[in-house]
C-alpha positions, 0 to 999 in steps of 0.5 A: 431136604436131601433124600438119604434113603427110601424104603417100600413095604406092602400093607393093607388098606382100610377096606376093599376094592369092589367091581362097581360095574358088577355090583350095579348090574346085580351081583348077589351078596353072600355074607361079605362076598359078592357072587358072580362074574367080575366085569371090570378089568383088573378084577379076578373076583368082584371084591378084592382085599384093599392093598397099599404100599408104605413109603418110608422116606429118610431125609438126610439128618433126620428120621424115617417119615411115611406116606401110604400109596393107596387107591379108591374102592371103586378103582377102574370105574368112572374113568379112574385108573385100574386096580392098584396091586402092590406086588405089581409096583414094588419091583418098579419102586425098588429098581427104578424110582429109588435110584432116582430119588436117593441123593436128590435134594428138594427145596420145598414140598411143592417142588418135590410134588412137581417132580413125582407128579411129572413124567419122571422117566421122560415121555408123557407117562406119569406114575400111577396116581396111588404112587404119587399120592403116597410119595407126596405124603412122605415128602409132606411129612419130611418137610414138616419134621425138618421145619418142626411144623405141622403138615398143615403149616407146611401147606399153609406156608407153601400156598401163602394161606393163613391157618385157622384153629377151627374144625372143618365139617366132617362127613361120616360114612356108614358103609353097609350098616345103614342104621346102626352107624347112623345111631353112632353118628347121632350120638357123636354129633357128626356134622354131616351124615351118613353117606349111605352107600346107595349102590343097588337098585333092588336092595337100597334104591327101589325101582321108583326110588321108594327105598331111598326116600324111606331111608331118608325119612328114617334118618330125619325121624331118627335124628329128631327122636334121638338127639340129646341136643335140640340144636344138633342139626346135621346135614344129610349127604347121600351117595347114590352112585348114579341110580336116579339117572339109571332108574329115571332114564337120565330125564332131568325133569323126572330126576328133579321131581324125585329130588323134591321127594327126597328134600321133603323126606329130609326136612327140616335138614338140608339134603345133599345128593352125590352122584345123581347120574353116572354116564359113560364118558367124561363129557356126557357126565359133565353135560348131564350134571350141568343140566341137572344142576341148572334144573335144581337151581331153577326149581328152588329145591333145598338140595345140592348136587355133588359131582363124583364120577368122571370128576377125578383129576385136577383137570376134571375139577377145573372143568366141572367147577368152571361149568358149574356141573354140580354145587359141590365137587368131591376131590377124591384125593387118591385119584388126583395123585400128589396131595398138592393137587388136592390142595390146589383143587380145593383152593380153585373151587373156593375161588370160583364159589364152588363148595369143595369136598375133600373126600377120598375113599374108605380104602385109604389108611390111617397115614393118608387120612391124617395127611388129608386132615392137615390139607383140609385144615390148611386149604379149608374145604367145606367138608372132608370125609371121615376115613379110612374104613366103613365101620364109621368109628375108626375113620371118624376117630382118625380124622376128628382127633387129628383135627383137634391136635392141629387146632391145639398146636395152631392155638398155641402158636397164636398165643405165642405170637400174641405174647411176642407182639 
């Protein structure tokens, strides 16, 4: 595949950039605004509109395909790269990267990803992860178009995987609508719910964790009282942004006791807790998660822990999975850069017996979400995130429908292959 042209345009992403540190330290809500002083570098105010850069790639002999450069909601937190601002990078893309790519040939998707993932201008500096993410999506779409295959089939071919026409479990995220969106998830029989966005002690967690325990109990009762199918048994997945560790002083025994309270509140549904602690460094986070995972295992609690903060890059995922610092790792796709790194991280977790969660952020776009769905259908993580947005319906529709389209094509291919054999 030879690059004939490449264009870039600024766009909006599916949510906002939020200063996590300011919110954790008590920034007040005023409607959809946060009032107070921003505390994280790159934020002029606590909440900024999400941005993206769309990459339009024109392969020689083909038509334009697209990928979207986007970054996570809580940029700059937990060891992540700073806030991604389109205007900062558009001149660089036009003046420096574009001349480097036009006329260049790539023989496969992974080769193209290795190029943009590396130090393209020499030295040891790499492109911002958001740029690598969007460029890799465009390359994936280009090779799919050239080979008249789905993007899932391109990934499967590159990694010698066997595509299966079966869905991957989807985690819905409710955003700030903690109750109405759970009802929507129950109506649509979402596999895993509700994410929860438990990011404030006083508003959502409680000084003893009592507010979260009450919310988990409400989810359980709501499912049992409202489901139309008694066989519908969703898993409960709550993202707590390190608040148990903050409230209980990172005391492993106290956090484990609190997790037991949550597990009882969730019964008979299985409980998964994301981000139970949030430390100030990668090494401290790894050791805390490792210790807490061991304590939960020793207690026999029906709870799994999900590593998120400080587990950002492929190298982080390698380390966290090798040391069992969690039962599941979130592979936060924009943080890893090229989508190939997310695929490889899913496969690494699977080899090590670690559950992989192909996540990302509400602050992605429809294009990046669909590309991730193809990656999930090829690499088979335990679950993937419904994205973009925080309204639930739009993100779930985007991921679910793309998954069904892929299944339809895979089933057709299987039928054709069976007829020929």
